[in-house]
Short mmCIF file of the C-alpha atoms (twelve columns), coordinates in Angstrom:
data_MODEL
# 
_entry.id   MODEL 
# 
loop_
_atom_site.group_PDB 
_atom_site.id 
_atom_site.type_symbol 
_atom_site.label_atom_id 
_atom_site.label_alt_id 
_atom_site.label_comp_id 
_atom_site.label_asym_id 
_atom_site.label_seq_id 
_atom_site.Cartn_x 
_atom_site.Cartn_y 
_atom_site.Cartn_z 
_atom_site.pdbx_PDB_model_num 
ATOM 1   C CA . UNK A 1   -18.333 62.103 4.633  1 
ATOM 2   C CA . UNK A 2   -18.290 59.043 7.000  1 
ATOM 3   C CA . UNK A 3   -21.607 57.750 8.130  1 
ATOM 4   C CA . UNK A 4   -20.270 56.737 11.627 1 
ATOM 5   C CA . UNK A 5   -17.955 58.507 13.978 1 
ATOM 6   C CA . UNK A 6   -16.118 56.931 16.691 1 
ATOM 7   C CA . UNK A 7   -16.832 58.559 20.090 1 
ATOM 8   C CA . UNK A 8   -13.481 58.995 21.514 1 
ATOM 9   C CA . UNK A 9   -14.432 59.730 25.153 1 
ATOM 10  C CA . UNK A 10  -17.204 58.996 27.550 1 
ATOM 11  C CA . UNK A 11  -17.933 61.772 29.894 1 
ATOM 12  C CA . UNK A 12  -19.697 60.749 32.929 1 
ATOM 13  C CA . UNK A 13  -22.305 63.292 34.254 1 
ATOM 14  C CA . UNK A 14  -21.124 65.240 37.262 1 
ATOM 15  C CA . UNK A 15  -22.980 64.578 40.382 1 
ATOM 16  C CA . UNK A 16  -23.303 68.338 41.032 1 
ATOM 17  C CA . UNK A 17  -25.070 68.724 37.779 1 
ATOM 18  C CA . UNK A 18  -27.504 65.955 38.401 1 
ATOM 19  C CA . UNK A 19  -28.274 66.680 42.159 1 
ATOM 20  C CA . UNK A 20  -27.027 70.140 42.781 1 
ATOM 21  C CA . UNK A 21  -25.657 68.820 46.066 1 
ATOM 22  C CA . UNK A 22  -22.504 68.835 48.044 1 
ATOM 23  C CA . UNK A 23  -21.279 66.599 50.842 1 
ATOM 24  C CA . UNK A 24  -22.226 69.098 53.458 1 
ATOM 25  C CA . UNK A 25  -25.782 69.467 52.195 1 
ATOM 26  C CA . UNK A 26  -26.186 65.542 52.299 1 
ATOM 27  C CA . UNK A 27  -24.803 65.561 55.737 1 
ATOM 28  C CA . UNK A 28  -27.369 68.008 57.014 1 
ATOM 29  C CA . UNK A 29  -30.107 66.050 55.477 1 
ATOM 30  C CA . UNK A 30  -28.772 62.874 57.116 1 
ATOM 31  C CA . UNK A 31  -28.716 64.477 60.513 1 
ATOM 32  C CA . UNK A 32  -32.328 65.878 60.003 1 
ATOM 33  C CA . UNK A 33  -30.992 69.515 59.815 1 
ATOM 34  C CA . UNK A 34  -32.547 70.630 56.683 1 
ATOM 35  C CA . UNK A 35  -30.784 73.719 55.300 1 
ATOM 36  C CA . UNK A 36  -33.193 75.822 53.269 1 
ATOM 37  C CA . UNK A 37  -31.943 77.505 50.163 1 
ATOM 38  C CA . UNK A 38  -29.779 74.709 48.646 1 
ATOM 39  C CA . UNK A 39  -31.965 74.694 45.520 1 
ATOM 40  C CA . UNK A 40  -30.914 72.208 42.697 1 
ATOM 41  C CA . UNK A 41  -28.478 73.628 40.001 1 
ATOM 42  C CA . UNK A 42  -29.969 71.148 37.671 1 
ATOM 43  C CA . UNK A 43  -33.070 72.938 36.077 1 
ATOM 44  C CA . UNK A 44  -35.394 70.246 34.888 1 
ATOM 45  C CA . UNK A 45  -36.922 72.681 32.401 1 
ATOM 46  C CA . UNK A 46  -33.623 72.853 30.472 1 
ATOM 47  C CA . UNK A 47  -34.026 70.152 28.018 1 
ATOM 48  C CA . UNK A 48  -31.389 68.555 25.696 1 
ATOM 49  C CA . UNK A 49  -30.706 70.215 22.305 1 
ATOM 50  C CA . UNK A 50  -31.973 67.611 20.149 1 
ATOM 51  C CA . UNK A 51  -31.809 69.729 16.976 1 
ATOM 52  C CA . UNK A 52  -28.113 70.234 17.412 1 
ATOM 53  C CA . UNK A 53  -27.317 66.993 15.455 1 
ATOM 54  C CA . UNK A 54  -25.816 64.205 17.523 1 
ATOM 55  C CA . UNK A 55  -26.542 63.049 21.048 1 
ATOM 56  C CA . UNK A 56  -24.326 61.156 23.500 1 
ATOM 57  C CA . UNK A 57  -25.711 58.304 25.573 1 
ATOM 58  C CA . UNK A 58  -25.678 59.155 29.266 1 
ATOM 59  C CA . UNK A 59  -24.715 55.683 30.415 1 
ATOM 60  C CA . UNK A 60  -21.088 55.962 31.325 1 
ATOM 61  C CA . UNK A 61  -20.677 52.261 30.621 1 
ATOM 62  C CA . UNK A 62  -22.169 52.327 27.222 1 
ATOM 63  C CA . UNK A 63  -20.384 49.595 25.162 1 
ATOM 64  C CA . UNK A 64  -21.522 50.978 21.842 1 
ATOM 65  C CA . UNK A 65  -19.292 54.091 21.663 1 
ATOM 66  C CA . UNK A 66  -20.737 55.119 18.346 1 
ATOM 67  C CA . UNK A 67  -22.720 58.236 17.300 1 
ATOM 68  C CA . UNK A 68  -25.262 57.960 14.637 1 
ATOM 69  C CA . UNK A 69  -26.155 61.251 12.928 1 
ATOM 70  C CA . UNK A 70  -29.333 59.768 11.408 1 
ATOM 71  C CA . UNK A 71  -30.629 58.492 14.708 1 
ATOM 72  C CA . UNK A 72  -33.135 60.961 16.118 1 
ATOM 73  C CA . UNK A 73  -34.313 59.293 19.268 1 
ATOM 74  C CA . UNK A 74  -35.621 62.260 21.340 1 
ATOM 75  C CA . UNK A 75  -37.566 60.411 24.068 1 
ATOM 76  C CA . UNK A 76  -37.727 59.419 26.734 1 
ATOM 77  C CA . UNK A 77  -35.541 61.909 28.619 1 
ATOM 78  C CA . UNK A 78  -34.518 61.123 32.276 1 
ATOM 79  C CA . UNK A 79  -33.052 64.123 34.308 1 
ATOM 80  C CA . UNK A 80  -32.019 65.965 31.106 1 
ATOM 81  C CA . UNK A 81  -30.218 62.794 29.778 1 
ATOM 82  C CA . UNK A 82  -30.901 60.279 27.061 1 
ATOM 83  C CA . UNK A 83  -30.061 56.524 26.781 1 
ATOM 84  C CA . UNK A 84  -29.214 55.077 23.311 1 
ATOM 85  C CA . UNK A 85  -30.998 51.715 24.146 1 
ATOM 86  C CA . UNK A 86  -33.422 50.374 26.780 1 
ATOM 87  C CA . UNK A 87  -30.464 48.759 28.512 1 
ATOM 88  C CA . UNK A 88  -28.613 52.062 28.789 1 
ATOM 89  C CA . UNK A 89  -31.603 53.875 29.987 1 
ATOM 90  C CA . UNK A 90  -31.934 51.249 32.788 1 
ATOM 91  C CA . UNK A 91  -28.287 51.907 33.728 1 
ATOM 92  C CA . UNK A 92  -28.845 55.667 33.827 1 
ATOM 93  C CA . UNK A 93  -31.772 55.255 36.081 1 
ATOM 94  C CA . UNK A 94  -29.965 52.661 38.277 1 
ATOM 95  C CA . UNK A 95  -27.200 55.319 38.907 1 
ATOM 96  C CA . UNK A 96  -29.847 57.966 39.896 1 
ATOM 97  C CA . UNK A 97  -31.336 55.510 42.308 1 
ATOM 98  C CA . UNK A 98  -27.883 54.694 43.865 1 
ATOM 99  C CA . UNK A 99  -27.430 58.413 44.139 1 
ATOM 100 C CA . UNK A 100 -30.719 58.792 45.950 1 
ATOM 101 C CA . UNK A 101 -29.919 55.983 48.220 1 
ATOM 102 C CA . UNK A 102 -26.462 57.557 49.010 1 
ATOM 103 C CA . UNK A 103 -24.219 54.888 47.425 1 
ATOM 104 C CA . UNK A 104 -22.417 57.593 45.419 1 
ATOM 105 C CA . UNK A 105 -21.478 59.540 48.428 1 
ATOM 106 C CA . UNK A 106 -19.370 58.944 51.581 1 
ATOM 107 C CA . UNK A 107 -21.540 57.114 54.097 1 
ATOM 108 C CA . UNK A 108 -22.050 59.418 57.066 1 
ATOM 109 C CA . UNK A 109 -25.507 58.347 58.520 1 
ATOM 110 C CA . UNK A 110 -23.899 55.875 60.831 1 
ATOM 111 C CA . UNK A 111 -21.272 58.403 61.828 1 
ATOM 112 C CA . UNK A 112 -23.749 61.176 62.437 1 
ATOM 113 C CA . UNK A 113 -24.229 61.839 66.180 1 
ATOM 114 C CA . UNK A 114 -27.802 61.681 67.464 1 
ATOM 115 C CA . UNK A 115 -29.064 65.033 68.388 1 
ATOM 116 C CA . UNK A 116 -31.199 65.422 71.375 1 
ATOM 117 C CA . UNK A 117 -33.641 68.262 71.095 1 
ATOM 118 C CA . UNK A 118 -34.464 70.288 74.292 1 
ATOM 119 C CA . UNK A 119 -37.863 69.164 75.653 1 
ATOM 120 C CA . UNK A 120 -40.781 71.264 74.593 1 
ATOM 121 C CA . UNK A 121 -41.648 72.177 78.216 1 
ATOM 122 C CA . UNK A 122 -38.287 73.589 78.851 1 
ATOM 123 C CA . UNK A 123 -38.199 75.541 75.618 1 
ATOM 124 C CA . UNK A 124 -41.541 77.040 76.519 1 
ATOM 125 C CA . UNK A 125 -40.400 77.812 80.081 1 
ATOM 126 C CA . UNK A 126 -37.214 79.524 78.814 1 
ATOM 127 C CA . UNK A 127 -39.341 81.686 76.348 1 
ATOM 128 C CA . UNK A 128 -41.577 82.786 79.145 1 
ATOM 129 C CA . UNK A 129 -44.669 81.142 77.611 1 
ATOM 130 C CA . UNK A 130 -45.436 78.999 80.591 1 
ATOM 131 C CA . UNK A 131 -44.605 78.992 84.460 1 
ATOM 132 C CA . UNK A 132 -42.741 76.410 86.380 1 
ATOM 133 C CA . UNK A 133 -46.221 75.590 88.083 1 
ATOM 134 C CA . UNK A 134 -47.903 75.143 84.771 1 
ATOM 135 C CA . UNK A 135 -45.219 72.763 83.467 1 
ATOM 136 C CA . UNK A 136 -45.348 70.749 86.626 1 
ATOM 137 C CA . UNK A 137 -49.124 70.404 86.445 1 
ATOM 138 C CA . UNK A 138 -49.101 69.363 82.764 1 
ATOM 139 C CA . UNK A 139 -46.271 66.811 83.380 1 
ATOM 140 C CA . UNK A 140 -48.140 65.285 86.364 1 
ATOM 141 C CA . UNK A 141 -51.282 64.941 84.224 1 
ATOM 142 C CA . UNK A 142 -49.355 63.414 81.523 1 
ATOM 143 C CA . UNK A 143 -47.630 60.889 83.856 1 
ATOM 144 C CA . UNK A 144 -51.007 60.082 85.537 1 
ATOM 145 C CA . UNK A 145 -52.755 59.395 82.119 1 
ATOM 146 C CA . UNK A 146 -49.648 57.618 80.697 1 
ATOM 147 C CA . UNK A 147 -50.145 59.032 77.227 1 
ATOM 148 C CA . UNK A 148 -50.500 62.146 75.246 1 
ATOM 149 C CA . UNK A 149 -48.056 64.980 74.164 1 
ATOM 150 C CA . UNK A 150 -46.919 67.517 76.607 1 
ATOM 151 C CA . UNK A 151 -48.272 70.320 74.368 1 
ATOM 152 C CA . UNK A 152 -51.808 68.879 74.517 1 
ATOM 153 C CA . UNK A 153 -51.691 68.611 78.152 1 
ATOM 154 C CA . UNK A 154 -50.479 72.306 78.535 1 
ATOM 155 C CA . UNK A 155 -53.556 73.413 76.529 1 
ATOM 156 C CA . UNK A 156 -55.922 71.099 78.468 1 
ATOM 157 C CA . UNK A 157 -54.519 71.754 82.093 1 
ATOM 158 C CA . UNK A 158 -53.204 75.159 81.775 1 
ATOM 159 C CA . UNK A 159 -55.583 76.824 79.373 1 
ATOM 160 C CA . UNK A 160 -52.823 77.628 76.885 1 
ATOM 161 C CA . UNK A 161 -53.628 78.674 73.446 1 
ATOM 162 C CA . UNK A 162 -52.494 76.131 70.587 1 
ATOM 163 C CA . UNK A 163 -50.563 79.024 68.946 1 
ATOM 164 C CA . UNK A 164 -48.422 79.136 72.003 1 
ATOM 165 C CA . UNK A 165 -47.647 75.549 71.663 1 
ATOM 166 C CA . UNK A 166 -46.670 76.017 68.017 1 
ATOM 167 C CA . UNK A 167 -44.349 78.897 69.024 1 
ATOM 168 C CA . UNK A 168 -42.635 76.560 71.372 1 
ATOM 169 C CA . UNK A 169 -42.356 73.753 68.821 1 
ATOM 170 C CA . UNK A 170 -40.873 76.342 66.267 1 
ATOM 171 C CA . UNK A 171 -38.234 77.187 68.939 1 
ATOM 172 C CA . UNK A 172 -37.437 73.459 69.447 1 
ATOM 173 C CA . UNK A 173 -37.072 72.928 65.743 1 
ATOM 174 C CA . UNK A 174 -35.402 76.317 65.005 1 
ATOM 175 C CA . UNK A 175 -37.856 77.247 62.354 1 
ATOM 176 C CA . UNK A 176 -40.481 79.930 61.620 1 
ATOM 177 C CA . UNK A 177 -44.234 79.873 62.353 1 
ATOM 178 C CA . UNK A 178 -45.871 80.053 58.995 1 
ATOM 179 C CA . UNK A 179 -49.185 81.655 58.017 1 
ATOM 180 C CA . UNK A 180 -51.727 80.504 55.426 1 
ATOM 181 C CA . UNK A 181 -52.179 83.876 53.654 1 
ATOM 182 C CA . UNK A 182 -51.556 83.484 49.941 1 
ATOM 183 C CA . UNK A 183 -52.488 79.677 50.045 1 
ATOM 184 C CA . UNK A 184 -53.917 78.585 46.682 1 
ATOM 185 C CA . UNK A 185 -55.114 74.906 46.886 1 
ATOM 186 C CA . UNK A 186 -55.345 74.461 43.241 1 
ATOM 187 C CA . UNK A 187 -51.659 75.206 42.605 1 
ATOM 188 C CA . UNK A 188 -50.350 73.579 45.682 1 
ATOM 189 C CA . UNK A 189 -52.023 70.339 44.803 1 
ATOM 190 C CA . UNK A 190 -49.606 69.903 41.934 1 
ATOM 191 C CA . UNK A 191 -46.501 70.231 43.890 1 
ATOM 192 C CA . UNK A 192 -46.624 66.683 45.270 1 
ATOM 193 C CA . UNK A 193 -48.569 63.355 45.188 1 
ATOM 194 C CA . UNK A 194 -51.539 63.365 47.540 1 
ATOM 195 C CA . UNK A 195 -49.977 60.232 49.148 1 
ATOM 196 C CA . UNK A 196 -47.024 62.206 50.550 1 
ATOM 197 C CA . UNK A 197 -49.387 64.867 51.942 1 
ATOM 198 C CA . UNK A 198 -51.269 62.192 53.950 1 
ATOM 199 C CA . UNK A 199 -48.341 60.079 54.897 1 
ATOM 200 C CA . UNK A 200 -45.970 62.792 56.069 1 
ATOM 201 C CA . UNK A 201 -48.152 65.555 57.166 1 
ATOM 202 C CA . UNK A 202 -46.946 67.813 54.300 1 
ATOM 203 C CA . UNK A 203 -48.614 71.199 53.517 1 
ATOM 204 C CA . UNK A 204 -47.314 73.097 50.577 1 
ATOM 205 C CA . UNK A 205 -48.427 76.573 51.148 1 
ATOM 206 C CA . UNK A 206 -47.435 79.080 48.536 1 
ATOM 207 C CA . UNK A 207 -44.680 80.176 46.071 1 
ATOM 208 C CA . UNK A 208 -43.173 83.605 46.810 1 
ATOM 209 C CA . UNK A 209 -41.257 85.603 44.088 1 
ATOM 210 C CA . UNK A 210 -41.399 82.647 41.668 1 
ATOM 211 C CA . UNK A 211 -38.454 81.029 43.537 1 
ATOM 212 C CA . UNK A 212 -39.349 80.195 47.170 1 
ATOM 213 C CA . UNK A 213 -41.742 77.369 48.076 1 
ATOM 214 C CA . UNK A 214 -43.045 77.531 51.619 1 
ATOM 215 C CA . UNK A 215 -44.095 74.140 52.975 1 
ATOM 216 C CA . UNK A 216 -45.676 73.588 56.459 1 
ATOM 217 C CA . UNK A 217 -45.707 70.788 58.970 1 
ATOM 218 C CA . UNK A 218 -47.900 70.335 62.099 1 
ATOM 219 C CA . UNK A 219 -45.635 69.169 64.986 1 
ATOM 220 C CA . UNK A 220 -42.046 68.631 63.638 1 
ATOM 221 C CA . UNK A 221 -40.019 69.125 60.368 1 
ATOM 222 C CA . UNK A 222 -39.288 66.242 57.988 1 
ATOM 223 C CA . UNK A 223 -35.890 67.171 56.500 1 
ATOM 224 C CA . UNK A 224 -36.202 64.327 54.031 1 
ATOM 225 C CA . UNK A 225 -39.458 65.596 52.612 1 
ATOM 226 C CA . UNK A 226 -38.397 69.237 52.500 1 
ATOM 227 C CA . UNK A 227 -35.182 68.273 50.784 1 
ATOM 228 C CA . UNK A 228 -37.124 66.182 48.078 1 
ATOM 229 C CA . UNK A 229 -39.555 69.006 47.458 1 
ATOM 230 C CA . UNK A 230 -36.634 71.312 46.676 1 
ATOM 231 C CA . UNK A 231 -34.995 68.914 44.313 1 
ATOM 232 C CA . UNK A 232 -38.188 68.037 42.530 1 
ATOM 233 C CA . UNK A 233 -39.506 71.572 42.294 1 
ATOM 234 C CA . UNK A 234 -36.227 73.405 41.414 1 
ATOM 235 C CA . UNK A 235 -37.222 75.999 43.966 1 
ATOM 236 C CA . UNK A 236 -35.743 77.163 47.281 1 
ATOM 237 C CA . UNK A 237 -37.769 75.523 50.034 1 
ATOM 238 C CA . UNK A 238 -38.505 77.147 53.349 1 
ATOM 239 C CA . UNK A 239 -40.198 75.097 55.797 1 
ATOM 240 C CA . UNK A 240 -41.938 75.839 59.115 1 
ATOM 241 C CA . UNK A 241 -44.908 75.088 61.370 1 
ATOM 242 C CA . UNK A 242 -48.487 75.788 61.550 1 
ATOM 243 C CA . UNK A 243 -50.888 75.516 64.593 1 
ATOM 244 C CA . UNK A 244 -53.397 72.582 64.666 1 
ATOM 245 C CA . UNK A 245 -56.342 74.508 63.604 1 
ATOM 246 C CA . UNK A 246 -54.872 76.215 60.638 1 
ATOM 247 C CA . UNK A 247 -53.033 73.122 59.570 1 
ATOM 248 C CA . UNK A 248 -56.071 70.909 59.665 1 
ATOM 249 C CA . UNK A 249 -58.215 73.418 57.926 1 
ATOM 250 C CA . UNK A 250 -55.743 73.978 55.052 1 
ATOM 251 C CA . UNK A 251 -54.862 70.276 54.793 1 
ATOM 252 C CA . UNK A 252 -58.434 69.253 54.315 1 
ATOM 253 C CA . UNK A 253 -59.005 71.830 51.627 1 
ATOM 254 C CA . UNK A 254 -55.779 70.767 49.807 1 
ATOM 255 C CA . UNK A 255 -56.605 67.063 49.899 1 
ATOM 256 C CA . UNK A 256 -59.937 67.887 48.002 1 
ATOM 257 C CA . UNK A 257 -58.000 69.455 45.249 1 
ATOM 258 C CA . UNK A 258 -57.108 68.034 41.740 1 
ATOM 259 C CA . UNK A 259 -53.615 66.233 41.994 1 
ATOM 260 C CA . UNK A 260 -51.518 64.979 39.008 1 
ATOM 261 C CA . UNK A 261 -52.326 61.403 38.072 1 
ATOM 262 C CA . UNK A 262 -50.549 59.158 40.340 1 
ATOM 263 C CA . UNK A 263 -49.681 55.420 40.408 1 
ATOM 264 C CA . UNK A 264 -48.273 53.482 43.334 1 
ATOM 265 C CA . UNK A 265 -46.183 50.334 42.866 1 
ATOM 266 C CA . UNK A 266 -43.920 48.305 45.121 1 
ATOM 267 C CA . UNK A 267 -40.327 47.130 44.804 1 
ATOM 268 C CA . UNK A 268 -38.167 44.809 46.528 1 
ATOM 269 C CA . UNK A 269 -34.623 45.668 45.333 1 
ATOM 270 C CA . UNK A 270 -32.871 48.448 43.376 1 
ATOM 271 C CA . UNK A 271 -32.393 46.455 40.248 1 
ATOM 272 C CA . UNK A 272 -36.047 45.583 40.029 1 
ATOM 273 C CA . UNK A 273 -36.840 49.380 40.584 1 
ATOM 274 C CA . UNK A 274 -34.602 50.410 37.662 1 
ATOM 275 C CA . UNK A 275 -36.523 48.072 35.399 1 
ATOM 276 C CA . UNK A 276 -39.876 49.250 36.547 1 
ATOM 277 C CA . UNK A 277 -38.947 52.987 36.113 1 
ATOM 278 C CA . UNK A 278 -37.535 52.286 32.619 1 
ATOM 279 C CA . UNK A 279 -40.791 50.640 31.717 1 
ATOM 280 C CA . UNK A 280 -42.836 53.709 32.867 1 
ATOM 281 C CA . UNK A 281 -40.501 56.034 30.716 1 
ATOM 282 C CA . UNK A 282 -40.635 53.802 27.667 1 
ATOM 283 C CA . UNK A 283 -44.371 53.729 27.923 1 
ATOM 284 C CA . UNK A 284 -45.053 57.560 28.267 1 
ATOM 285 C CA . UNK A 285 -41.942 58.876 26.328 1 
ATOM 286 C CA . UNK A 286 -41.759 62.034 28.474 1 
ATOM 287 C CA . UNK A 287 -39.742 65.063 27.377 1 
ATOM 288 C CA . UNK A 288 -38.218 65.025 30.963 1 
ATOM 289 C CA . UNK A 289 -38.428 63.102 34.190 1 
ATOM 290 C CA . UNK A 290 -36.829 62.913 37.600 1 
ATOM 291 C CA . UNK A 291 -36.721 60.765 40.751 1 
ATOM 292 C CA . UNK A 292 -36.288 61.726 44.299 1 
ATOM 293 C CA . UNK A 293 -36.239 59.594 47.382 1 
ATOM 294 C CA . UNK A 294 -38.428 60.169 50.549 1 
ATOM 295 C CA . UNK A 295 -37.625 57.767 53.265 1 
ATOM 296 C CA . UNK A 296 -38.536 54.352 51.777 1 
ATOM 297 C CA . UNK A 297 -40.415 55.738 48.791 1 
ATOM 298 C CA . UNK A 298 -39.077 56.687 45.340 1 
ATOM 299 C CA . UNK A 299 -41.066 59.531 43.634 1 
ATOM 300 C CA . UNK A 300 -40.852 59.510 39.723 1 
ATOM 301 C CA . UNK A 301 -42.368 62.611 38.105 1 
ATOM 302 C CA . UNK A 302 -42.575 62.762 34.282 1 
ATOM 303 C CA . UNK A 303 -43.421 65.764 32.056 1 
ATOM 304 C CA . UNK A 304 -45.173 64.616 28.972 1 
ATOM 305 C CA . UNK A 305 -44.813 67.895 27.088 1 
ATOM 306 C CA . UNK A 306 -42.854 71.116 27.531 1 
ATOM 307 C CA . UNK A 307 -46.154 72.840 27.822 1 
ATOM 308 C CA . UNK A 308 -46.629 71.004 31.123 1 
ATOM 309 C CA . UNK A 309 -44.226 73.382 32.816 1 
ATOM 310 C CA . UNK A 310 -45.651 76.428 34.496 1 
ATOM 311 C CA . UNK A 311 -42.607 78.639 34.352 1 
ATOM 312 C CA . UNK A 312 -42.078 78.617 38.100 1 
ATOM 313 C CA . UNK A 313 -39.148 76.234 38.660 1 
ATOM 314 C CA . UNK A 314 -40.205 72.836 37.598 1 
ATOM 315 C CA . UNK A 315 -43.775 73.002 38.972 1 
ATOM 316 C CA . UNK A 316 -46.388 71.947 36.454 1 
ATOM 317 C CA . UNK A 317 -49.028 74.319 35.258 1 
ATOM 318 C CA . UNK A 318 -51.760 71.794 35.299 1 
ATOM 319 C CA . UNK A 319 -52.150 68.120 36.050 1 
ATOM 320 C CA . UNK A 320 -52.834 67.362 32.304 1 
ATOM 321 C CA . UNK A 321 -49.398 66.455 31.064 1 
ATOM 322 C CA . UNK A 322 -47.736 65.432 34.420 1 
ATOM 323 C CA . UNK A 323 -47.682 61.751 35.820 1 
ATOM 324 C CA . UNK A 324 -46.343 60.864 39.255 1 
ATOM 325 C CA . UNK A 325 -45.392 57.267 40.202 1 
ATOM 326 C CA . UNK A 326 -44.662 56.411 43.755 1 
ATOM 327 C CA . UNK A 327 -42.570 53.294 44.393 1 
ATOM 328 C CA . UNK A 328 -42.591 51.927 47.998 1 
ATOM 329 C CA . UNK A 329 -40.056 49.592 49.302 1 
ATOM 330 C CA . UNK A 330 -41.346 46.160 50.362 1 
ATOM 331 C CA . UNK A 331 -39.501 42.939 51.322 1 
ATOM 332 C CA . UNK A 332 -35.812 42.709 52.137 1 
ATOM 333 C CA . UNK A 333 -33.489 45.641 52.455 1 
ATOM 334 C CA . UNK A 334 -31.060 46.417 49.524 1 
# 
C-alpha cells in the first residue's frame, strides 16, 4: 500500500457553495436594493468530515498536490475549508476577501444607475398622511432654519405623530414597519458585534420560525448590513423600520447586553488583511470561521467548538466559544 497518493485534480470551490449568491443578488446589493430571503446555501454548521480519512487543500493553487493519509490536521477551518499549510490558508482567505470585495464577479457598481427616491413629503402626501398646507409649512420652517430633516419638522410644526413619519419612510424605502414584540436582547446581542450596532444603527429584533431574522433600522435601510447579516447568520433576513421612540428604547437595552468577545484591528491592503486573519485563525484553531464585508469593514467570526452553535442557522448559543474580529480599512484604497 503506497504511503503517498498523487492528487490528480484540483477542484476549485464553487462560488455558489461559498457565498450562496448569483450575479443578480450582488447587483441588488450594489444598488442598495436588498432582496430579503436570499439566504446562504453554505451552512456554516456543516463541518468537514475529518474522520473520512483524507482531506484536500482548499487552495486552488496548492503546489503540493499530495495527500498524506497520516496527516490529521483538523483545524483551523475557514468557511468549511482547510489549508494544508499556513501559506495555503492565507491563499484561501485572500480569495474570500477578493470575493467580498467583488473581484470575483463582474464589476457593476459603476454601471448601476443612481436611484432617486421620492421625497418623504411627497410620499406622505400621496398616502394621505399630511395635507399640502402641512407640507408647505414644514418645508418653509426647514428652509428658514437651514437644517433638520423634513420628518422632524412635520412633527414639530404640524403635530404629526412620529409613527406617521415612520410609515412614510417605510413607503419611501418599500419596507415594512416592524414591532418590538418578541425582542430578546440577550439572544440578539450575539448576532453581531456591538460596533456595528452603534456604527450603522442596526437593531436585530428576533428570529421567527428558526429561519427568519428580523433586523430594524431607524430612518433608512442599509442593504450592505442586512446582506452581511444574512450571510453570517445563515438565516433569511427581513429588514424594516422602527419609529424613533421604540428604536432608541430597544437599542439602548441591547447595547447593555453581553456580546461576543470582539477585537478591532486596522488594515491598509488586502494582502496584509489576509495575513492578519490567518494569524487569528492559527492562534485560536477554530472548528469553523467566516468573513463578510460591511462597507469598509471586514467581519471575521470564529466558532471555537461545535457546541458554540445554537442550532438556529449559524447563530451562537452563547458568547463563550465565539470570537469576533472587525478589521477596518485605513490608508490607501486597494
